[in-house]
All heavy atoms as TSV, in Angstrom:
chain	resi	resn	atom	element	x	y	z
A	1	MET	N	N	25.400	8.237	60.672
A	1	MET	CA	C	24.942	9.030	61.800
A	1	MET	C	C	24.146	10.250	61.313
A	1	MET	O	O	23.178	10.640	61.934
A	1	MET	CB	C	26.168	9.441	62.621
A	1	MET	CG	C	25.814	10.121	63.883
A	1	MET	SD	S	25.070	8.935	64.994
A	1	MET	CE	C	24.651	9.978	66.315
A	2	GLY	N	N	24.599	10.841	60.218
A	2	GLY	CA	C	23.892	12.003	59.687
A	2	GLY	C	C	22.490	11.659	59.214
A	2	GLY	O	O	21.563	12.467	59.338
A	3	PHE	N	N	22.343	10.434	58.683
A	3	PHE	CA	C	21.034	9.997	58.227
A	3	PHE	C	C	20.051	9.929	59.386
A	3	PHE	O	O	18.896	10.328	59.264
A	3	PHE	CB	C	21.163	8.636	57.547
A	3	PHE	CG	C	19.869	8.104	56.996
A	3	PHE	CD1	C	19.338	8.635	55.846
A	3	PHE	CD2	C	19.197	7.092	57.650
A	3	PHE	CE1	C	18.145	8.150	55.330
A	3	PHE	CE2	C	18.006	6.600	57.144
A	3	PHE	CZ	C	17.483	7.134	55.981
A	4	TYR	N	N	20.511	9.420	60.521
A	4	TYR	CA	C	19.633	9.314	61.699
A	4	TYR	C	C	19.323	10.674	62.299
A	4	TYR	O	O	18.222	10.899	62.808
A	4	TYR	CB	C	20.268	8.384	62.728
A	4	TYR	CG	C	20.423	6.984	62.199
A	4	TYR	CD1	C	21.679	6.435	62.005
A	4	TYR	CD2	C	19.317	6.229	61.840
A	4	TYR	CE1	C	21.828	5.160	61.497
A	4	TYR	CE2	C	19.450	4.951	61.321
A	4	TYR	CZ	C	20.706	4.425	61.158
A	4	TYR	OH	O	20.846	3.170	60.641
A	5	ALA	N	N	20.259	11.609	62.219
A	5	ALA	CA	C	19.992	12.978	62.673
A	5	ALA	C	C	18.935	13.629	61.781
A	5	ALA	O	O	18.030	14.317	62.280
A	5	ALA	CB	C	21.276	13.795	62.664
A	6	PHE	N	N	19.039	13.417	60.472
A	6	PHE	CA	C	18.039	13.947	59.548
A	6	PHE	C	C	16.668	13.347	59.846
A	6	PHE	O	O	15.653	14.039	59.834
A	6	PHE	CB	C	18.441	13.640	58.100
A	6	PHE	CG	C	17.473	14.161	57.081
A	6	PHE	CD1	C	17.528	15.477	56.679
A	6	PHE	CD2	C	16.506	13.339	56.542
A	6	PHE	CE1	C	16.630	15.972	55.739
A	6	PHE	CE2	C	15.605	13.816	55.612
A	6	PHE	CZ	C	15.669	15.130	55.214
A	7	TYR	N	N	16.644	12.051	60.132
A	7	TYR	CA	C	15.403	11.345	60.444
A	7	TYR	C	C	14.760	11.924	61.712
A	7	TYR	O	O	13.552	12.142	61.763
A	7	TYR	CB	C	15.723	9.865	60.624
A	7	TYR	CG	C	14.537	8.955	60.564
A	7	TYR	CD1	C	14.001	8.569	59.341
A	7	TYR	CD2	C	13.953	8.476	61.718
A	7	TYR	CE1	C	12.910	7.726	59.285
A	7	TYR	CE2	C	12.854	7.632	61.669
A	7	TYR	CZ	C	12.341	7.263	60.458
A	7	TYR	OH	O	11.260	6.440	60.396
A	8	ALA	N	N	15.560	12.215	62.731
A	8	ALA	CA	C	15.037	12.784	63.985
A	8	ALA	C	C	14.470	14.186	63.753
A	8	ALA	O	O	13.393	14.522	64.262
A	8	ALA	CB	C	16.138	12.818	65.036
A	9	VAL	N	N	15.173	14.991	62.978
A	9	VAL	CA	C	14.685	16.343	62.671
A	9	VAL	C	C	13.398	16.263	61.859
A	9	VAL	O	O	12.463	17.044	62.089
A	9	VAL	CB	C	15.779	17.145	61.919
A	9	VAL	CG1	C	15.230	18.446	61.362
A	9	VAL	CG2	C	16.950	17.407	62.832
A	10	ALA	N	N	13.314	15.327	60.938
A	10	ALA	CA	C	12.106	15.164	60.127
A	10	ALA	C	C	10.907	14.809	60.997
A	10	ALA	O	O	9.815	15.337	60.799
A	10	ALA	CB	C	12.328	14.093	59.071
A	11	ILE	N	N	11.101	13.944	61.963
A	11	ILE	CA	C	10.004	13.570	62.859
A	11	ILE	C	C	9.538	14.771	63.672
A	11	ILE	O	O	8.335	15.005	63.808
A	11	ILE	CB	C	10.427	12.404	63.767
A	11	ILE	CG1	C	10.560	11.136	62.936
A	11	ILE	CG2	C	9.439	12.196	64.902
A	11	ILE	CD1	C	11.169	9.974	63.684
A	12	VAL	N	N	10.474	15.557	64.170
A	12	VAL	CA	C	10.102	16.750	64.951
A	12	VAL	C	C	9.338	17.741	64.083
A	12	VAL	O	O	8.320	18.293	64.510
A	12	VAL	CB	C	11.365	17.397	65.557
A	12	VAL	CG1	C	11.053	18.757	66.149
A	12	VAL	CG2	C	11.964	16.480	66.609
A	13	ILE	N	N	9.799	17.970	62.860
A	13	ILE	CA	C	9.115	18.910	61.964
A	13	ILE	C	C	7.708	18.425	61.645
A	13	ILE	O	O	6.760	19.213	61.630
A	13	ILE	CB	C	9.938	19.133	60.681
A	13	ILE	CG1	C	11.183	19.952	60.996
A	13	ILE	CG2	C	9.115	19.842	59.615
A	13	ILE	CD1	C	12.133	20.112	59.832
A	14	LEU	N	N	7.536	17.135	61.403
A	14	LEU	CA	C	6.204	16.612	61.109
A	14	LEU	C	C	5.273	16.722	62.305
A	14	LEU	O	O	4.092	17.058	62.156
A	14	LEU	CB	C	6.297	15.167	60.626
A	14	LEU	CG	C	6.853	14.996	59.224
A	14	LEU	CD1	C	6.995	13.531	58.889
A	14	LEU	CD2	C	5.973	15.697	58.214
A	15	ILE	N	N	5.777	16.477	63.500
A	15	ILE	CA	C	4.946	16.625	64.704
A	15	ILE	C	C	4.519	18.079	64.869
A	15	ILE	O	O	3.349	18.364	65.133
A	15	ILE	CB	C	5.706	16.117	65.946
A	15	ILE	CG1	C	5.831	14.600	65.896
A	15	ILE	CG2	C	5.007	16.556	67.226
A	15	ILE	CD1	C	6.752	14.025	66.951
A	16	LEU	N	N	5.456	19.004	64.690
A	16	LEU	CA	C	5.117	20.429	64.805
A	16	LEU	C	C	4.143	20.854	63.716
A	16	LEU	O	O	3.291	21.720	63.935
A	16	LEU	CB	C	6.390	21.278	64.751
A	16	LEU	CG	C	7.329	21.132	65.941
A	16	LEU	CD1	C	8.600	21.931	65.696
A	16	LEU	CD2	C	6.659	21.562	67.226
A	17	HIS	N	N	4.250	20.261	62.540
A	17	HIS	CA	C	3.330	20.573	61.444
A	17	HIS	C	C	1.902	20.137	61.793
A	17	HIS	O	O	0.953	20.893	61.631
A	17	HIS	CB	C	3.795	19.900	60.162
A	17	HIS	CG	C	2.789	19.931	59.058
A	17	HIS	ND1	N	2.450	21.081	58.393
A	17	HIS	CD2	C	2.039	18.951	58.508
A	17	HIS	CE1	C	1.543	20.800	57.476
A	17	HIS	NE2	N	1.266	19.506	57.533
A	18	PHE	N	N	1.763	18.893	62.262
A	18	PHE	CA	C	0.430	18.362	62.523
A	18	PHE	C	C	-0.206	18.946	63.776
A	18	PHE	O	O	-1.429	18.903	63.918
A	18	PHE	CB	C	0.458	16.840	62.584
A	18	PHE	CG	C	0.609	16.210	61.230
A	18	PHE	CD1	C	1.713	15.445	60.923
A	18	PHE	CD2	C	-0.339	16.411	60.242
A	18	PHE	CE1	C	1.861	14.879	59.665
A	18	PHE	CE2	C	-0.208	15.861	58.988
A	18	PHE	CZ	C	0.900	15.087	58.701
A	19	THR	N	N	0.585	19.502	64.686
A	19	THR	CA	C	0.002	20.169	65.852
A	19	THR	C	C	-0.364	21.620	65.552
A	19	THR	O	O	-1.047	22.258	66.347
A	19	THR	CB	C	0.971	20.138	67.051
A	19	THR	OG1	O	2.190	20.774	66.682
A	19	THR	CG2	C	1.224	18.727	67.509
A	20	GLY	N	N	0.098	22.147	64.413
A	20	GLY	CA	C	-0.245	23.514	64.031
A	20	GLY	C	C	0.751	24.551	64.498
A	20	GLY	O	O	0.571	25.741	64.264
A	21	TRP	N	N	1.809	24.138	65.158
A	21	TRP	CA	C	2.789	25.080	65.689
A	21	TRP	C	C	3.511	25.826	64.571
A	21	TRP	O	O	3.786	27.026	64.695
A	21	TRP	CB	C	3.787	24.335	66.574
A	21	TRP	CG	C	4.685	25.239	67.335
A	21	TRP	CD1	C	4.447	25.800	68.537
A	21	TRP	CD2	C	5.984	25.699	66.920
A	21	TRP	NE1	N	5.504	26.573	68.900
A	21	TRP	CE2	C	6.466	26.533	67.931
A	21	TRP	CE3	C	6.767	25.476	65.796
A	21	TRP	CZ2	C	7.699	27.146	67.856
A	21	TRP	CZ3	C	8.004	26.095	65.722
A	21	TRP	CH2	C	8.458	26.915	66.743
A	22	LEU	N	N	3.824	25.125	63.478
A	22	LEU	CA	C	4.534	25.770	62.371
A	22	LEU	C	C	3.692	26.859	61.713
A	22	LEU	O	O	4.199	27.922	61.372
A	22	LEU	CB	C	4.945	24.727	61.322
A	22	LEU	CG	C	6.008	23.721	61.737
A	22	LEU	CD1	C	6.261	22.739	60.610
A	22	LEU	CD2	C	7.288	24.394	62.142
A	23	ARG	N	N	2.407	26.606	61.550
A	23	ARG	CA	C	1.540	27.608	60.928
A	23	ARG	C	C	1.389	28.841	61.821
A	23	ARG	O	O	1.408	29.973	61.340
A	23	ARG	CB	C	0.172	27.006	60.625
A	23	ARG	CG	C	-0.723	27.973	59.860
A	23	ARG	CD	C	-2.015	27.347	59.433
A	23	ARG	NE	N	-1.805	26.209	58.548
A	23	ARG	CZ	C	-1.758	26.297	57.216
A	23	ARG	NH1	N	-1.922	27.449	56.638
A	23	ARG	NH2	N	-1.567	25.223	56.488
A	24	ARG	N	N	1.259	28.626	63.106
A	24	ARG	CA	C	1.119	29.759	64.036
A	24	ARG	C	C	2.361	30.636	64.056
A	24	ARG	O	O	2.268	31.845	64.253
A	24	ARG	CB	C	0.840	29.254	65.459
A	24	ARG	CG	C	-0.564	28.775	65.677
A	24	ARG	CD	C	-0.877	28.593	67.153
A	24	ARG	NE	N	0.051	27.669	67.803
A	24	ARG	CZ	C	-0.136	26.351	67.904
A	24	ARG	NH1	N	-1.205	25.796	67.374
A	24	ARG	NH2	N	0.745	25.595	68.527
A	25	ASN	N	N	3.528	30.043	63.859
A	25	ASN	CA	C	4.780	30.792	63.907
A	25	ASN	C	C	5.345	31.096	62.517
A	25	ASN	O	O	6.500	31.506	62.396
A	25	ASN	CB	C	5.808	30.012	64.733
A	25	ASN	CG	C	5.403	29.969	66.183
A	25	ASN	OD1	O	5.224	30.999	66.816
A	25	ASN	ND2	N	5.225	28.783	66.710
A	26	ASN	N	N	4.517	30.904	61.494
A	26	ASN	CA	C	4.877	31.228	60.109
A	26	ASN	C	C	6.150	30.492	59.666
A	26	ASN	O	O	7.016	31.072	59.024
A	26	ASN	CB	C	5.031	32.745	59.935
A	26	ASN	CG	C	4.859	33.160	58.505
A	26	ASN	OD1	O	4.303	32.428	57.710
A	26	ASN	ND2	N	5.345	34.341	58.174
A	27	LEU	N	N	6.254	29.215	60.030
A	27	LEU	CA	C	7.406	28.409	59.658
A	27	LEU	C	C	6.993	27.198	58.812
A	27	LEU	O	O	7.692	26.190	58.790
A	27	LEU	CB	C	8.131	27.915	60.918
A	27	LEU	CG	C	8.797	28.995	61.758
A	27	LEU	CD1	C	9.283	28.416	63.059
A	27	LEU	CD2	C	9.925	29.648	61.000
A	28	GLU	N	N	5.893	27.321	58.117
A	28	GLU	CA	C	5.381	26.205	57.320
A	28	GLU	C	C	6.338	25.836	56.186
A	28	GLU	O	O	6.301	24.715	55.678
A	28	GLU	CB	C	4.002	26.580	56.771
A	28	GLU	CG	C	3.180	25.435	56.285
A	28	GLU	CD	C	2.683	24.514	57.388
A	28	GLU	OE1	O	2.561	24.956	58.539
A	28	GLU	OE2	O	2.435	23.346	57.082
A	29	TRP	N	N	7.223	26.741	55.822
A	29	TRP	CA	C	8.186	26.476	54.768
A	29	TRP	C	C	9.161	25.360	55.157
A	29	TRP	O	O	9.803	24.769	54.285
A	29	TRP	CB	C	8.950	27.738	54.408
A	29	TRP	CG	C	9.691	28.344	55.561
A	29	TRP	CD1	C	9.213	29.270	56.436
A	29	TRP	CD2	C	11.018	28.036	55.980
A	29	TRP	NE1	N	10.170	29.561	57.369
A	29	TRP	CE2	C	11.281	28.817	57.115
A	29	TRP	CE3	C	12.008	27.178	55.511
A	29	TRP	CZ2	C	12.504	28.775	57.793
A	29	TRP	CZ3	C	13.220	27.128	56.185
A	29	TRP	CH2	C	13.462	27.917	57.299
A	30	LEU	N	N	9.280	25.057	56.452
A	30	LEU	CA	C	10.168	23.984	56.887
A	30	LEU	C	C	9.723	22.629	56.343
A	30	LEU	O	O	10.555	21.764	56.080
A	30	LEU	CB	C	10.241	23.929	58.411
A	30	LEU	CG	C	11.084	25.002	59.080
A	30	LEU	CD1	C	10.961	24.904	60.586
A	30	LEU	CD2	C	12.525	24.883	58.649
A	31	VAL	N	N	8.411	22.447	56.166
A	31	VAL	CA	C	7.915	21.187	55.607
A	31	VAL	C	C	8.379	21.047	54.164
A	31	VAL	O	O	8.788	19.956	53.734
A	31	VAL	CB	C	6.376	21.113	55.711
A	31	VAL	CG1	C	5.841	19.850	55.065
A	31	VAL	CG2	C	5.932	21.209	57.157
A	32	LEU	N	N	8.356	22.138	53.406
A	32	LEU	CA	C	8.830	22.096	52.023
A	32	LEU	C	C	10.339	21.870	51.961
A	32	LEU	O	O	10.827	21.134	51.096
A	32	LEU	CB	C	8.461	23.397	51.301
A	32	LEU	CG	C	6.967	23.660	51.181
A	32	LEU	CD1	C	6.725	25.028	50.575
A	32	LEU	CD2	C	6.294	22.584	50.374
A	33	ALA	N	N	11.083	22.479	52.876
A	33	ALA	CA	C	12.532	22.263	52.918
A	33	ALA	C	C	12.852	20.814	53.279
A	33	ALA	O	O	13.797	20.229	52.744
A	33	ALA	CB	C	13.164	23.216	53.929
A	34	LEU	N	N	12.057	20.244	54.164
A	34	LEU	CA	C	12.241	18.842	54.530
A	34	LEU	C	C	11.982	17.937	53.329
A	34	LEU	O	O	12.738	17.003	53.072
A	34	LEU	CB	C	11.304	18.475	55.678
A	34	LEU	CG	C	11.267	17.013	56.084
A	34	LEU	CD1	C	12.591	16.611	56.709
A	34	LEU	CD2	C	10.132	16.781	57.050
A	35	ALA	N	N	10.928	18.232	52.579
A	35	ALA	CA	C	10.604	17.430	51.402
A	35	ALA	C	C	11.708	17.544	50.350
A	35	ALA	O	O	12.076	16.550	49.719
A	35	ALA	CB	C	9.269	17.879	50.822
A	36	ALA	N	N	12.246	18.732	50.174
A	36	ALA	CA	C	13.310	18.918	49.191
A	36	ALA	C	C	14.619	18.268	49.644
A	36	ALA	O	O	15.420	17.833	48.815
A	36	ALA	CB	C	13.529	20.406	48.935
A	37	GLY	N	N	14.836	18.184	50.929
A	37	GLY	CA	C	16.075	17.612	51.439
A	37	GLY	C	C	16.050	16.115	51.622
A	37	GLY	O	O	17.084	15.501	51.885
A	38	THR	N	N	14.912	15.487	51.459
A	38	THR	CA	C	14.815	14.051	51.695
A	38	THR	C	C	15.604	13.257	50.658
A	38	THR	O	O	16.346	12.339	51.007
A	38	THR	CB	C	13.344	13.610	51.690
A	38	THR	OG1	O	12.668	14.297	52.735
A	38	THR	CG2	C	13.223	12.132	51.905
A	39	PHE	N	N	15.456	13.588	49.396
A	39	PHE	CA	C	16.147	12.833	48.338
A	39	PHE	C	C	17.670	12.910	48.491
A	39	PHE	O	O	18.331	11.871	48.498
A	39	PHE	CB	C	15.698	13.322	46.963
A	39	PHE	CG	C	16.310	12.555	45.833
A	39	PHE	CD1	C	15.911	11.264	45.561
A	39	PHE	CD2	C	17.296	13.127	45.048
A	39	PHE	CE1	C	16.479	10.544	44.522
A	39	PHE	CE2	C	17.865	12.425	44.008
A	39	PHE	CZ	C	17.454	11.131	43.740
A	40	PRO	N	N	18.257	14.104	48.634
A	40	PRO	CA	C	19.719	14.146	48.823
A	40	PRO	C	C	20.160	13.467	50.115
A	40	PRO	O	O	21.229	12.856	50.145
A	40	PRO	CB	C	20.036	15.638	48.864
A	40	PRO	CG	C	18.897	16.319	48.240
A	40	PRO	CD	C	17.712	15.453	48.464
A	41	ALA	N	N	19.357	13.536	51.160
A	41	ALA	CA	C	19.746	12.891	52.416
A	41	ALA	C	C	19.802	11.382	52.258
A	41	ALA	O	O	20.721	10.733	52.752
A	41	ALA	CB	C	18.772	13.275	53.524
A	42	VAL	N	N	18.859	10.830	51.545
A	42	VAL	CA	C	18.845	9.377	51.353
A	42	VAL	C	C	20.011	8.956	50.464
A	42	VAL	O	O	20.652	7.931	50.714
A	42	VAL	CB	C	17.493	8.923	50.745
A	42	VAL	CG1	C	17.558	7.492	50.281
A	42	VAL	CG2	C	16.384	9.125	51.756
A	43	ILE	N	N	20.315	9.739	49.448
A	43	ILE	CA	C	21.393	9.388	48.526
A	43	ILE	C	C	22.779	9.548	49.166
A	43	ILE	O	O	23.626	8.662	49.086
A	43	ILE	CB	C	21.317	10.253	47.241
A	43	ILE	CG1	C	20.032	9.959	46.493
A	43	ILE	CG2	C	22.532	10.021	46.347
A	43	ILE	CD1	C	19.912	8.544	45.975
A	44	PHE	N	N	23.016	10.680	49.835
A	44	PHE	CA	C	24.370	11.005	50.287
A	44	PHE	C	C	24.659	10.631	51.733
A	44	PHE	O	O	25.820	10.498	52.106
A	44	PHE	CB	C	24.642	12.496	50.090
A	44	PHE	CG	C	24.618	12.910	48.642
A	44	PHE	CD1	C	23.682	13.812	48.192
A	44	PHE	CD2	C	25.508	12.369	47.730
A	44	PHE	CE1	C	23.648	14.189	46.856
A	44	PHE	CE2	C	25.483	12.733	46.399
A	44	PHE	CZ	C	24.562	13.650	45.975
A	45	LEU	N	N	23.646	10.487	52.576
A	45	LEU	CA	C	23.899	10.196	53.986
A	45	LEU	C	C	23.773	8.727	54.336
A	45	LEU	O	O	24.191	8.310	55.420
A	45	LEU	CB	C	22.956	11.023	54.875
A	45	LEU	CG	C	23.123	12.539	54.805
A	45	LEU	CD1	C	22.085	13.219	55.692
A	45	LEU	CD2	C	24.521	12.955	55.220
A	46	LYS	N	N	23.202	7.936	53.476
A	46	LYS	CA	C	23.019	6.516	53.796
A	46	LYS	C	C	24.258	5.726	53.480
A	46	LYS	O	O	24.937	5.868	52.557
A	46	LYS	CB	C	21.799	5.979	53.030
A	46	LYS	CG	C	21.422	4.605	53.429
A	46	LYS	CD	C	20.825	4.603	54.790
A	46	LYS	CE	C	20.353	3.174	55.080
A	46	LYS	NZ	N	19.946	2.940	56.366
């Protein structure tokens, strides 16, 4: 279940990134946090 929650959050972050919302609100670091969290999420949540 945690893996699917991570997947849903990742999709939302990517949509906000490509629409420019993250850059306007100075939250572009969320994309880097998502990239760093992908490997542990796949290993430990699957």
